[in-house]
NUVEXMAR-705228 format. One record per residue (C-alpha): z, y, x negated. Coordinates in pm, whole numbers, plus 50000, padded with zeros to 5 digits. Each point is the difference from the previous one (the first is absolute). Last residue first. Example, Ala and Ser with C-alpha at 12.3 -4.5 7.8 and 13.67 -1.06 7.14 Angstrom:
507144989448633
500664965650137
//
This chain:
528834707551983
496915008549799
500575007349631
499595036149894
497715001349697
497015012050200
501965029450142
501105010749651
496434996849877
498735022250281
502795025249944
499315002549627
496275004050055
500545027350259
502445018449770
497604997949707
497155011950222
502045030450106
501095009249647
496444996049869
498695020450292
502435028549933
498875002149636
496354997450101
500475027450262
501455023449737
497164992949759
497345004650266
501565033650092
499655011449639
496494985750005
499255022550300
500935030649796
497634989449722
497264992950255
500335035250136
499905012949643
496774982749897
499395023749706
499734974049723
503415010149863
501574996150346
498414965750035
501464988449669
503415016350064
500554979550319
498124969049882
502774988549764
502524998350285
497494982450225
499364973149740
503684992849936
500984998950367
496874980650098
500734973549737
503564995850125
498724998650357
497774970049927
503124980849896
500674991350367
497084975850008
497804999350311
496984985149815
497945030350106
502865021549872
499994981149671
496295006649950
500385036750089
502865004349753
498064981849727
497045023350044
502355029750020
501584992649662
496664993449828
498565032250140
503135018949899
499464988849640
496315008349994
500715034550145
502665006149737
497624991349717
497235021150148
502365029350058
500665002049625
496365006849918
497444974849876
496935012749816
501144985449670
500014965950168
496264998749954
496625004950162
497355025949928
497325009850252
496865019749912
497884976150205
502284971550103
499385006750369
502264990850290
499875035050148
501465014849681
503524997950147
499684962250015
498844997549637
502785023449888
502434978050201
499034968249817
503334997349818
501705010250323
498624969250174
501154977249718
503465015750018
499974991550370
499194963649923
502674997349732
502665013050239
498814976950278
500144969549772
503505008449878
501345005450352
498434967650124
501494980949707
503435013850089
499444992250367
499154963849923
503134995149790
502205013250280
498194978350253
500754968949795
503665009549961
500545005850373
499495033050179
502175009050297
499384996550374
498845017350319
499154989550356
497695022850197
500355024650289
497245009650247
499704974550283
503034979649897
501314983149686
496545002949851
498684979349712
496344993650087
499255035950101
501715012049681
497654978849794
496845012550175
501045036649979
500944994849638
496474988549916
498445029250188
502445023549832
499144984349665
496395011150036
500955035650090
502775000749741
497504989249732
497845030150085
503225020349980
500784984549661
496515008449877
500335036550099
503455001149840
498504988749670
496955022450038
501915032250044
496805020549970
501045024350279
496774993450194
500564962649963
503605005550100
499025016150330
497444973450088
502324970949934
502795020050163
498265000550337
499424962549987
503644994549905
501375020150292
497884983250268
500874965849856
503715008450020
499895004350377
498304966250041
502524984249758
503355015050095
499374988750357
501714967249904
503435016450024
502514989249737
501965031850081
499615012549642
496334990750024
499715022350307
501555029449814
497594994549712
497084999050245
501025032750165
500205017349663
496604986749902
498505012950324
501375034449923
499034999449635
496444990550078
499785025850277
501405027849782
497834990349702
496904997950220
500745034450148
500405015149652
496744983649889
498205013450309
501175035349925
498365000549658
502515009849728
499575035849880
503665008250050
501854967250045
502865009349766
500575031350208
500844977550295
502994985649815
501235033949879
499785015250348
501824969650139
502835004449748
500175037750059
500204994350373
503004977049948
//
C-alpha cells in the first residue's frame, strides 16, 4: 500500500502545492455530491457547485478545455437542477424520478452532438487560447489535435447529457455517468491528475449502484401507483 501511495505522490513532484490541494478538495466535494445524488438528496447541488468551481480553475491550468467547459456548464446546470429538484420533492430533501420518453431521447441525442461539435471547435482554437488569445504566430488546424482531445470531447458530450438528465430527474442519467466516468479514469491518469483518476473509479462504482437503486425506487413507485384502492 505504501508503494502505491509513494508512486501516486511521486507523480505530483514539481506540482504547486495549491494545485494539489485544489484537486483534493474538488474531488472530495465531488465525491460527496455524487453520493448525495445517488440518495436523491437535494444537497447534491450546493455541494457540487463547490467542486465544479474548483475544477474549472484546475482544468484550465491543466489545459483540459473540454472538461473545463463541462464543469463551467455543471455550475450553471447545478443552479438549474437545484430549482427543479426544489419543485419536485417528495419530502424536504428527496425528489421524484422518472424515465425518458421518445421526445426527450431525441433531444438528448441532439444535445450530445451539439456539445461534441462545440468542444471540437474550442480545441480547434486551442493554439490561439494558449497564445494568450493572440493570432500572432499562431496556426490553427486539426493537425494539431492529439488523441486526448478526441476523448475529452466525447466525455464532455456524455457528461453534458448526464448532467441535463440528472437535473430533469431521469434515471438514464446514470448510464451516461457510468460510461463517461469509465473513460475518464485513464484520461485523468494520463494527464497526471491521479487523485482525480482514483476518484473517477469511485464515481463509476457509485453510478452503477445509483442506477440499480433508482431503478428499484422507480419500479416500486410504479407498482404502488398501479395498485387499485380497496
